[in-house]
ZARO-949870 format. One line per 4 residues: number of its first residue (from 1); their letters; for each residue x, y, z of C-alpha. Coordinates in pm, whole numbers. Layout:
BEGIN
NUM	a	X/Y/Z | ...
# end
This chain:
BEGIN
1	mntv	398/401/2741 | 510/443/2381 | 871/532/2300 | 1169/733/2419
5	gpyh	1438/901/2212 | 1643/1216/2139 | 1435/1532/2109 | 1619/1649/1794
9	nrqe	1582/1310/1619 | 1209/1255/1604 | 1231/926/1414 | 1506/777/1632
13	tyky	1286/616/1896 | 1330/321/2129 | 1104/121/2355 | 1025/313/2671
17	fslp	1159/33/2890 | 1486/15/2695 | 1586/269/2961 | 1594/108/3308
21	fcvg	1259/248/3420 | 1058/29/3652 | 700/-96/3604 | 402/-46/3832
25	skks	204/-323/3994 | -103/-323/3769 | -70/-597/3506 | -346/-542/3248
29	ishy	-518/-268/3053 | -868/-265/2907 | -788/-160/2549 | -475/-197/2340
33	hetl	-438/-210/1964 | -173/-182/1698 | -254/-125/1331 | -36/-170/1022
37	geal	32/205/1017 | 138/200/1384 | 374/-93/1328 | 538/81/1030
41	qgve	575/406/1226 | 750/237/1517 | 473/264/1777 | 569/35/2068
45	lefs	288/47/2324 | 376/-107/2660 | 169/-90/2977 | 321/135/3244
49	gldi	164/-43/3539 | 15/281/3673 | -322/216/3838 | -560/486/3709
53	kfkd	-936/464/3745 | -1187/706/3594 | -1259/1006/3825 | -1059/843/4106
57	dvmq	-798/1089/4238 | -464/947/4349 | -237/1131/4588 | 138/1110/4530
61	ttyc	210/738/4545 | 529/542/4491 | 463/273/4230 | 812/119/4202
65	evdl	1180/188/4265 | 1491/168/4050 | 1802/0/4188 | 2058/236/4035
69	dkgr	2374/38/3967 | 2650/179/3745 | 2508/39/3420 | 2162/184/3480
73	rdaf	2307/518/3584 | 2515/531/3263 | 2202/460/3058 | 2014/745/3223
77	vyai	2314/981/3190 | 2341/903/2818 | 1969/972/2775 | 1989/1303/2962
81	knhy	2295/1415/2765 | 2105/1353/2440 | 1787/1527/2563 | 1571/1215/2564
85	wyqm	1195/1265/2573 | 934/996/2620 | 580/969/2492 | 287/807/2667
89	yidd	-87/777/2601 | -388/805/2826 | -709/713/2643 | -519/763/2313
93	lpiw	-427/1123/2404 | -50/1171/2366 | 162/1337/2634 | 532/1399/2640
97	givg	779/1426/2924 | 1153/1475/2956 | 1369/1205/3117 | 1591/1437/3317
101	eade	1830/1731/3303 | 2191/1820/3375 | 2322/2105/3585 | 2483/2410/3428
105	nged	2832/2260/3442 | 2723/1927/3294 | 2876/1735/3582 | 2570/1623/3778
109	yylw	2263/1464/3624 | 1910/1456/3760 | 1616/1227/3689 | 1253/1336/3705
113	tykk	1086/1078/3928 | 737/1217/3987 | 468/1209/3717 | 194/1455/3810
117	leig	-108/1381/3592 | -404/1614/3555 | -690/1461/3356 | -991/1656/3231
121	yngn	-1325/1485/3168 | -1654/1586/3009 | -1940/1353/3101 | -1798/1004/3080
125	rivd	-1516/1084/2832 | -1157/1192/2886 | -1095/1515/2694 | -767/1655/2829
129	vnlt	-445/1522/2982 | -153/1719/3121 | 174/1584/3258 | 405/1774/3491
133	segk	745/1621/3569 | 865/1689/3922 | 1079/1522/4188 | 1428/1596/4055
137	vklv	1668/1336/4199 | 2044/1334/4148 | 2180/1020/3983 | 2420/858/4229
141	pntk	2545/500/4171 | 2432/220/4404 | 2127/401/4536 | 1754/336/4508
145	iqms	1531/586/4330 | 1159/583/4403 | 926/653/4109 | 590/808/4198
149	ysvk	278/945/4038 | -42/1128/4125 | -372/1173/3941 | -601/1473/3965
153	wkks	-937/1464/3784 | -1109/1787/3688 | -1425/1871/3498 | -1370/2027/3153
157	dvkf	-1589/2205/2900 | -1391/2068/2605 | -1606/1853/2375 | -1481/1501/2307
161	edrf	-1458/1561/1931 | -1247/1874/1995 | -1003/1720/2241 | -715/1711/1989
165	dkyl	-741/2085/1913 | -490/2168/2187 | -220/1978/1993 | -269/2188/1679
169	dpsf	-72/2504/1614 | -286/2757/1422 | -32/3036/1477 | 221/2831/1278
173	fqhr	10/2673/1001 | -224/2967/947 | 50/3229/963 | 24/3517/717
177	ihwf	328/3378/531 | 129/3063/456 | -158/3267/316 | 83/3490/125
181	sifn	255/3189/-33 | -81/3058/-159 | -166/3401/-301 | 178/3428/-458
185	sfmm	137/3086/-623 | -203/3185/-762 | -46/3497/-915 | 218/3272/-1071
189	vifl	-57/3053/-1216 | -240/3349/-1368 | 84/3485/-1510 | 189/3149/-1657
193	vglv	-150/3071/-1810 | -158/3417/-1968 | 200/3382/-2089 | 142/3038/-2240
197	smil	-178/3154/-2409 | -12/3465/-2550 | 300/3286/-2672 | 114/2999/-2832
201	mrtl	-157/3212/-2991 | 87/3465/-3140 | 345/3207/-3242 | 98/2958/-3383
205	rkdy	-75/3233/-3579 | 257/3328/-3738 | 339/2962/-3805 | 2/2898/-3969
209	arys	44/3209/-4184 | 391/3093/-4291 | 278/2739/-4365 | -27/2854/-4564
213	keee	202/3081/-4767 | 434/2788/-4834 | 142/2579/-4959 | 88/2837/-5236
217	mddm	448/2793/-5359 | 538/2542/-5624 | 751/2240/-5540 | 1075/2402/-5657
221	drdl	1029/2710/-5436 | 932/2495/-5141 | 1241/2279/-5183 | 1464/2583/-5203
225	gdey	1288/2759/-4917 | 1406/2761/-4557 | 1174/2502/-4403 | 1172/2478/-4029
229	gwkq	930/2453/-3738 | 697/2210/-3568 | 493/2123/-3876 | 797/1959/-4036
233	vhgd	791/1681/-3772 | 419/1599/-3796 | 512/1259/-3943 | 741/1173/-3651
237	vfrp	577/1338/-3350 | 363/1029/-3275 | 655/790/-3308 | 678/560/-3003
241	sshp	910/683/-2731 | 1239/513/-2662 | 1208/243/-2393 | 827/238/-2414
245	lifs	796/-33/-2147 | 953/167/-1865 | 798/490/-1997 | 443/356/-1985
249	slig	509/198/-1643 | 618/535/-1507 | 311/705/-1654 | 81/447/-1496
253	sgcq	256/483/-1159 | 226/860/-1181 | -148/839/-1246 | -186/614/-943
257	ifav	18/844/-717 | -192/1140/-827 | -514/948/-755 | -384/844/-413
261	sliv	-279/1200/-328 | -615/1340/-431 | -821/1080/-242 | -611/1090/77
265	ivva	-622/1472/89 | -1002/1468/44 | -1038/1203/318 | -809/1404/547
269	mied	-1019/1717/484 | -1336/1528/580 | -1199/1313/863 | -949/1420/1130
273	lyte	-696/1145/1060 | -445/1296/1302 | -657/1188/1600 | -559/821/1564
277	rgsm	-206/681/1563 | -91/566/1220 | -427/634/1056 | -280/853/780
281	lsta	-29/585/676 | -290/308/699 | -528/512/483 | -256/582/225
285	ifvy	-165/210/201 | -531/109/162 | -599/376/-103 | -279/289/-291
289	aats	-380/-76/-308 | -738/11/-408 | -628/244/-691 | -401/-15/-857
293	pvng	-643/-49/-1155 | -566/316/-1238 | -198/225/-1276 | -276/-74/-1496
297	yfgg	-530/112/-1711 | -317/413/-1805 | 13/226/-1823 | -129/-67/-2019
301	slya	-324/146/-2266 | -25/371/-2337 | 202/71/-2388 | -50/-81/-2630
305	rqgg	-82/244/-2827 | 296/254/-2863 | 294/-94/-3014 | 430/-279/-2711
309	rrwi	389/-656/-2711 | 535/-761/-2374 | 232/-638/-2181 | 267/-888/-1895
313	kqmf	619/-766/-1823 | 496/-407/-1840 | 217/-490/-1594 | 462/-642/-1343
317	igaf	701/-345/-1369 | 416/-94/-1335 | 268/-276/-1035 | 594/-308/-841
321	lipa	780/8/-947 | 676/226/-651 | 641/-58/-393 | 991/-180/-483
325	kvcg	1135/171/-435 | 961/216/-99 | 1031/-136/29 | 1393/-124/-87
329	taff	1453/200/103 | 1269/68/410 | 1467/-257/395 | 1798/-68/393
333	infi	1694/160/680 | 1558/-142/868 | 1909/-289/891 | 2029/30/1060
337	aiyy	1722/35/1289 | 1790/-325/1395 | 2153/-237/1466 | 2036/54/1683
341	hasr	1763/-162/1847 | 1523/117/1753 | 1146/84/1761 | 1143/184/1392
345	aipf	1271/-165/1305 | 981/-317/1112 | 869/-653/1255 | 886/-961/1031
349	gtmv	508/-1009/1050 | 451/-656/922 | 689/-720/629 | 492/-1033/541
353	avcc	166/-834/557 | 301/-568/319 | 427/-836/76 | 85/-1004/83
357	icff	-80/-670/-2 | 157/-632/-300 | 110/-984/-439 | -254/-1055/-354
361	vilp	-415/-711/-386 | -203/-470/-591 | -94/-718/-861 | -441/-866/-939
365	lnlv	-604/-521/-946 | -324/-397/-1171 | -390/-691/-1404 | -759/-596/-1423
369	gtil	-669/-234/-1506 | -416/-342/-1771 | -667/-566/-1949 | -930/-289/-1944
373	grnl	-681/-31/-2069 | -558/-247/-2357 | -911/-330/-2470 | -1081/6/-2420
377	sgqp	-814/257/-2523 | -521/54/-2650 | -569/122/-3023 | -360/404/-3177
381	nfpc	-582/698/-3275 | -319/939/-3405 | -448/1222/-3630 | -169/1166/-3885
385	rvna	42/883/-4019 | 386/808/-3872 | 669/811/-4129 | 842/482/-4191
389	vprp	1188/642/-4181 | 1271/874/-3888 | 1345/1232/-3987 | 1703/1346/-3907
393	ipek	1716/1593/-3618 | 1897/1916/-3714 | 2146/2091/-3493 | 1999/2352/-3263
397	kwfm	2110/2616/-3018 | 2236/2496/-2679 | 1935/2625/-2486 | 1705/2416/-2707
401	epav	1879/2092/-2610 | 1657/1847/-2416 | 1900/1837/-2121 | 1877/2216/-2075
405	ivcl	1497/2214/-2109 | 1474/1935/-1851 | 1691/2123/-1599 | 1495/2447/-1635
409	ggil	1151/2284/-1643 | 1128/2210/-1270 | 1215/2556/-1137 | 871/2717/-1159
413	pfgs	676/2413/-1028 | 912/2396/-732 | 875/2770/-677 | 499/2725/-649
417	ifie	521/2463/-373 | 839/2520/-174 | 669/2721/103 | 419/2437/149
421	myfi	713/2195/152 | 845/2376/459 | 519/2322/649 | 495/1958/541
425	ftsf	858/1889/635 | 811/2056/973 | 503/1849/1051 | 681/1525/962
429	wayk	1033/1584/1090 | 947/1803/1390 | 676/1802/1656 | 388/1954/1459
433	iyyv	57/1803/1350 | -34/1895/992 | -406/1961/964 | -455/2233/698
437	ygfm	-533/1992/413 | -735/2260/235 | -406/2443/177 | -253/2119/50
441	mlvl	-537/2070/-198 | -492/2425/-330 | -118/2370/-368 | -181/2042/-554
445	vilc	-412/2221/-800 | -158/2502/-844 | 121/2248/-900 | -85/2075/-1171
449	ivtv	-154/2398/-1359 | 203/2530/-1334 | 366/2206/-1450 | 121/2174/-1741
453	cvti	192/2532/-1855 | 568/2493/-1823 | 585/2165/-2012 | 355/2291/-2290
457	vcty	605/2569/-2354 | 903/2330/-2325 | 746/2081/-2567 | 655/2354/-2816
461	flln	1010/2490/-2823 | 1147/2139/-2869 | 912/2060/-3159 | 977/2399/-3315
465	aedy	1345/2306/-3319 | 1234/2001/-3526 | 1319/1758/-3245 | 1033/1507/-3218
469	rwqw	1171/1331/-2907 | 916/1509/-2690 | 787/1226/-2470 | 1086/1183/-2240
473	tsfl	1168/1554/-2252 | 815/1644/-2141 | 825/1376/-1873 | 1164/1474/-1734
477	saas	1111/1851/-1752 | 822/1812/-1507 | 993/1534/-1309 | 1295/1760/-1250
481	taiy	1081/1927/-982 | 1186/1630/-769 | 1553/1728/-799 | 1482/2075/-661
485	vymy	1268/1933/-379 | 1548/1694/-283 | 1803/1977/-296 | 1572/2178/-69
489	sfyy	1566/1884/174 | 1944/1924/216 | 1896/2290/304 | 1619/2200/550
493	yffk	1832/1931/715 | 2137/2148/771 | 1972/2482/852 | 1627/2404/996
497	tkmy	1691/2096/1210 | 1943/1971/1464 | 1934/1608/1355 | 2244/1395/1404
501	glfq	2356/1032/1392 | 2363/764/1124 | 2011/634/1187 | 1829/968/1172
505	tsfy	2037/1091/877 | 1981/776/669 | 1611/777/761 | 1576/1141/659
509	fgym	1758/1130/325 | 1628/782/238 | 1261/869/275 | 1310/1216/128
513	avfs	1445/1043/-182 | 1128/828/-193 | 905/1133/-145 | 1089/1337/-412
517	talg	1079/1051/-661 | 706/997/-612 | 642/1371/-647 | 847/1386/-967
521	imca	666/1089/-1124 | 330/1243/-1031 | 422/1580/-1186 | 557/1416/-1501
525	mknt	246/1204/-1551 | 12/1502/-1584 | 209/1657/-1868 | 285/1351/-2076
529	q	-79/1245/-2061
# end
């Protein structure tokens, strides 16, 4: 048995035996395991006590009985009122069942007491499991309720490697809307690339013509002329950004997140990670730790090129920026989970394991990457000299202000991915298994191209207004995609789900903030680089 919890709150789960179910007579099971990913996802496997042997049918048999006093009845009534479902595994195949139901008036409550199991086998492997809940018994205080089960084995033609196909939902994930959204995003990419090429080619041609004409003027005419445009800031455009330490740390973290996303999607396309509990999260943690040199290399080299001297501090901030955000959010939600006695409460041993990964794997690998980055590409190689005195920034129209550019920069990147966001949200927050990672790879490529095109235009307009503070503007104009994704998560919560309660709400908005932040840093990295 795994967990039990409200149907509408997928992440609010409790141990199966937190409800007063009884246990069968069998005391041991042949295989049981719990990985780091399972522990973080709140998997709480407990043996049911049901005696099931391979290809051995069992007629309806009572395996235990519940002495229903008032407290136990109230626990079952509360579970039925909140539509509690439970999850169990047979040979790692998940099955779900409902605890009970109420009558139409909501006055009487009934418990399903009979688990009717039908197990399909192919050769010597289990390939299919079905659970039917029967035996509806009214909950009356101070009575005894007998719990029973039966097992029916049947031969199946399903191959062992295809046994998880029944849990997938092709009609949902491969719907024509999904295909249309991909096509629509590709059209946006073609349009944006053409638009950027046309604008830059025409505008730059005019600028070059104007600047070459100005070079023919004498000094007096040039001084009296109306000088403006991007060429006027060529001596300041390579000036180090403000707060270079945090800027380079963010860039390094963004490079690492992009590498992790790319590798995990490729692995998920090759391997069916959804067939094992917690395998996706375990893979992501392993890949994140293994790609720490990427963070150190890009962050350390950029910090060195900007003249930074506190490289050890930059390395520490870069290494722990994302882990601190994730662990801080998890730590806050963990307090609520402990208060609720939920299975999502992370055990102390798991916390220690995650901290050990951060200090003994991520930090040393980040140090290696930082040293390589500083030595291999840490020397400034700017094509022109940086002026000793910063050029004053002239006044410009309101729509050329960095704040306006930042706010508008994330609209088109979000527009290219928001349909895919719906499918990803539904697979995580509802009962769907996401498996179309080819779509996700296409959307990632589209997102890269769209954000690059948008920020090229934003940066050009900023430089043309003789404002050389392009680094943070370029970074934030792409990172503002995260704001629109987080705003969309509010819409999804209120209009696409029926979640309720402090635990589920804090879990949802806490981890959506983590997801949006990581997405924003990843988008911003590609453009600033």
